[in-house]
N, C-alpha and C positions, 0 to 999 in steps of 0.2 A: 483630544480625539480618543474617544474609547472603541475598543473592539465590538462591533454590533452587526447586525445582518446586512448584507449587501456592501460591506467595507472590504477592501484589499488589505489583507494582513500578510505581514513579512515577518517571520519568526527564525531566531537560530536556534538550535535544540541539539540535544544529544538523547539517542533512545538507546535504552539498555533493556535486555531480556534476563530474567532469573533463569539459571539451568536447575537440573535436578539436586545439585548439591549447595543450592541456595546462594551461590555465587553469580553476580551481575556481569554480563558481557555487552559491551559497546557494540551496538548494530548499526547504527546509522547516525551520521552528523549532518546538520545543516550549518554552515558557517556563514560569517558576514559575507563573503565574497560570493558564495552559492546558498542563499537562504531558502527556506519553504515560504512560497508564495501563494495565496490562495484568497478566493473569496469566500468570507464568512457566510455560513448558511448554504454554500454551493461545493463544499470542498471535496465531498466524496470521503472525508474522515469520519471516523467512529463519531456518532453524536457526542457521546461522554468527553471525546478530546475537545470539541468545541465549547462544551459547556464549561469545561474547566479554564478556558481562556476568556470567557465571555466578561466583557466589561474591564478588561485590562488595558491599559495606556502604555505609549512608547516608553520603553526603559523599564517596565515592570517585568520582574522574573517569574517564571512558574517551575513549578515542581510537584508533579503527581504522577500516580499510578492508576493504569486502566487494568480491572480484571479481564480474563479472557471474554467473559459474556459482553463486557462493555467495550471491548476491542475488536476483535475480528471472529469472535466466536470460539466456540470449544471445538476441539478437533473430532471431525466426522469421520469414523471408520467406513460409512457407506459412500464416502468421496475418494477412497481409494479402490480403485477398479484396475481389473486386468482385461486387456484390450488385445485381440488377435494382432500379430505383427502386421499383417496384411493391410490393416487400417493406415499405417505409416508409409504405404508403397505411393512413389510418385512415379508415373509411367512405368510400372511395373516392377519397381525397386526401391528399398529403402535407402534414402540419401545417406551416404557415408557421415559418420559422426553424429548423426540426428540421435540416434537411441543411445545416448550415455548416461548413467545413474547421475543425477544431479541437474540435468539439462531442463529447462522450461521449454514446452512447446505450445504454441499457441492452436486450439482447437474450437470446434463447435459442438453444442450438444444437438440432439434430434429436433430441437425446435429452433435452431439456427442461433443459440444464445453463445457469446464467445466467453471462453474459458481459458486459463492457464494450466497447464498440466505439468508437473515435475515427474520426471521418470525416476523410479524408485528401484525397479528391478527389470532385467532382462533376460529371459530364457530364448530357447531355441524357436518357439511357437508364439510367445506371449510378450507383452511388456505390461508391467505394473505401473499405473499413473496415478498420482495423488493431486486432487483438484483442489485441496483445502487451501486457504490463504496461507502463505508461509509463515505468517504470525498467529495462525489458528492456534488455541489452546494455550497461548503465552500471556504471562503479566507483562504488560508495558510499563515501562519507568520513563517518563519524559522530563527533561530538565533543560530550561531555556530562558529565553528572553525575547521580547517583543521589540523588534527593530523599527518598523515603520508602519502606519495606518494612514489609508487615504480612502476618499470615496470612489467606488467602482463606478466606471463611465457606463452609460445606457448601452454600449455596444458591448462591452465586458459581460453586463447582466444578460443580454440577449444571448450572447454566445454561451454563457456559463462557465467561462473562464477568464483568467487576468491575461491582458495584452501588454505588450512591452518588457520592460525591464523585469527579469524573473518570470515572465509569462511566456503566453504563447505567441509565436510571430505567423501572420498570414503571408 
């Protein structure tokens, strides 16, 4: 069986990014005990990621690089914004430990779209938030192996995610 649309794929991999000095840093690992499991074509992963594993079979290894444009896009300076501290108040006060540099805070834009923002800087009056994807602007290096492939159930296809082992439990 090969990886193709609407099949459940289970991968082990290591994700590395390259820093300014050209050195690669291990960022994420999916092990045999905790593989990455997704429905091919519905993963939410960058399209180029799926294209690089298309047609592989169980046991096949992969090793590829995604440029920033093919991964999570270039870093967008316009996605770094300064917001008044009052935006973060709950019942008239900012919750303790919420506004610490590096924290991710779920937020919504004016249209109600859900966003994840990272606290970059906190001053007396304002908070600088970065709404870029954490991997924006980075080249991504994936190396791994295909562990399992199976047909997705109709329920999984209807829901758009994997159920059971390695997936979502209702």
